[in-house]
N, C-alpha and C positions, 0 to 999 in steps of 0.2 A: 718394201713395207714389211714389218715384222708380223708373222702370222699369229692369230689369236691363240691364247693358251687353250681355249675351248676346242680348237681343232686338233690338239694333241691326242693320241690314242687313249691315254689314261682318263681323259675327260670326255671325249666324244663317245667312247664305248659306254660310259655310264648314262649319257643322254639318250643314246639309241636304246640301251637296255630299258630305261624308264619308259620310253615310248612303247616298246613291245609289251611291257608289263601292263601299262594302262590300257592298251588295246585288248590284251588278253582278258583283263578284268571286265571290260565293257562287253566283250563277246559272251563271257560266262554269265553275266547278270542280265543281259537284255536280248540274247538270241538263244537258239537251240543248238548252236554249233559248239558244244562243250569241248570236243576233242581239239578243235582249232584254237579255242580259248586257252586250254591247258598248254598246248604247244607254244602259243605266243608267250605265255607267262614264263615257261621254261626257257625259251630262247632269251627273253629279257633278263632273267636272273643270271643265265650263263654269260651273256654279253656284259652285264654290269659288274659282275664279281670275278669272272675268270679272265676276261680279256683285259689285261692291265699291264701291258709291256712298256718297257722304257722306250723313249723315242729314239729315232735315229740320230737326232741332234745331240742327245745326251751321250750316246755311245761315241759319236764323232768328237765331242768335246773332250771326253776322257782320253781318247787316242791322241788328240792334240796336246793335252796336258802332259801325257807320258813322253811324247816326242820332244817336248821342250826341256824336259829334265835329263833325259838319257845323255845327250851330248855334253851338257854342262857337267854332269857327274864325271864323265870320262875326262874332260878337260881338267877338272879339279884334281882328279886322281893322278893324271899324267904330270901335273905340275907339283904334286905333293903338297897341295893346299890343305891344311889340317885345322885351321883356326875356326872359331865361331864367328858368324857374320855380324856386322854392325849396319843397321839401316840408317842412312844419312840423308836428312831432308834437304830441299833446296836452300841455298844461302851461301854467301861468300862467292867462291869460284864455281858453285854448282847451280845450274838452272833447273835440274831435275833430280829426283831422288836416286841415290845409288846405294848399293850394298857393298861394303868393303869386307873382304875375307882375308885375314892375316895368313901368311904362309905357314907359320907355326902355331902351336897351341898357346904360346905366350903372347899376350896382348900388351903392347907398349904404348897404346894411345893412338888416336887417329892421326894419320899423315895429312898433308894438304892434298885434296882431291880436286880434279877437274873433270869437266864433262867428257872430254875426248880421251881421258886417261884410262887405260885398262890395267896395264902392269904398273904396280906402284913400288918404288924403291925408296928406301929411307933408312932410318936408324933401326937397331934391333927391335923386333916386335912390331915394326911399322911397314914391313914388306908384305905384299900380297897382291890381290887383284881387286879391281873396282868394276862392278857391273850394274846394269839396270835391273832392279828386282823383277823376278819372274811374275809376281802378282800385281805389278804396277798397272797394266791395262784394266784388270778387274777393279782395283781400287779407284781408278779414274772413273770407271763406269758407275760405280756405286756413288761416288761423290757427285757426279754429274746428275744422277737421278734425284739426289736430295735438293739440288738447286741452290743451296746456300751452305756456306762453310762456318762451322762452329769450332773454335779452337779448344785446346785442353783435352783432358781425359773424357769429358762428356762428348766433345766433338768426335773423338775416336769411336765412342760407343754408338753414335748415330751412324757413322759410316759402316761400322761392323754390323749394325742392325740391318742396313740395306744389303750388305754382302750376304747375310744369313737368310733373311726373310724375303728380300727383294729379288736377289739373284739365285737364291736357293743353294748356296754353297755349303751350308751347315744347318743342323737342327737348332743349335743355340750356341751361345758364347758367354763368357764372363770375363771382366777385366777388374782386377782388384789391386789397389795399391797396398803394399805390405812392406813396412820399413823403408829401405832404399830401393826396393825392387818392385816390379809390376808382374803380377801373375795373370797370364792369359790362358784361358781354357776354351777349346773349341770342340764341340760335340758334332761329329760328322754324321751325315745321314746318307744321301744318295752316293756320295763319293767315298764312303768308308772303305770299300774294297780297294778302290784306287789308292787310297792312302796306305793301306797295308802292303799292297803289291809294290808301291813306290819305294818303301823303306827296304824291302827285300832286294830290289833290283839296284838301288842307289843308296847304299848304307852311308849314313853320316850327312846326307844332303839336308836333313831337316834342321840341323844346328848350324850348318855352313851358310845356307842361303834360303832354305825353306822351299817347299814346292809352291807352284803358283797359288794354290788355295790359301795356305798359311801365310805365304808372303804377302798376299793382299791385306790380311789383317795386320801384319807387322808394319807394312807400308802405311796403312791408315793411321796406326798409332804414332809412328814417327812424325808423319806430316802434321797430325793434329797437335802434337806436343811441340812441334818445331824444334826438336832436339834429337840427336843421334840416339839410337836404341840398340843396345848390344844383347845378343842371345847369350844368356849365361848357362841355362840348362834346357834340355828337351826331354820329355817323357811321354810315353803312350800307355794309357791304362784303359782297357776295354775299348769303348768307342770314343774316349776322350783323348785329345791331344793337349799336352800341357807345356807351356813355355814359362820360364823364369827370365825376366828381362831387366836390364840395367839401363836407366836413363843417364846418359853421359852429359857432362857440362861442356 
């Protein structure tokens, strides 16, 4: 059974602090033990405002996210995989979403992809690797919590809303259709430091396949549109992560 959010330190500390403050005010107003009342209020304020640490679960989650990216970055580097990733939803020979990463920067179109295929060979610009997106489990969790599927750009916004506010992956997001492209902006919160550290340790990973957090948003977009979505550009500005995406035919 999943523990209640109210048991997490950042919430339970505020509850305990409020109890101490209430007790202190009662003692101050209705008894002669003023020192005890003042002490209780002080303890309550300290507990509510100062004790506000991240949970062990969050720290463990960040470690797991980092561990999933590091070996993938090493693999892509060893194979000299340089292209921008393409999220490919289920359909045809695919039963599950994949991310195709061309070997070179030139993109010659999508090759035929299969579930069991990892190394992809074909014409120029269609050689690379095909992997399950790092954010697929997160996207599945968000879609499952919604309980119903809505297609199109609005459907992607619903899943992204669950990713942001339901799972707490980001402060906010925006999805804007602009000419032939889609602009996706994600404003990080709790995982902002992780995002910065990841780019330092695994340069280029954001446009190749994206970390588990951003990958979850990209996966949700591709699956809702039911079309392949290619990463065109990636940029980081302050706390905002920005993707320019191309929907392929």
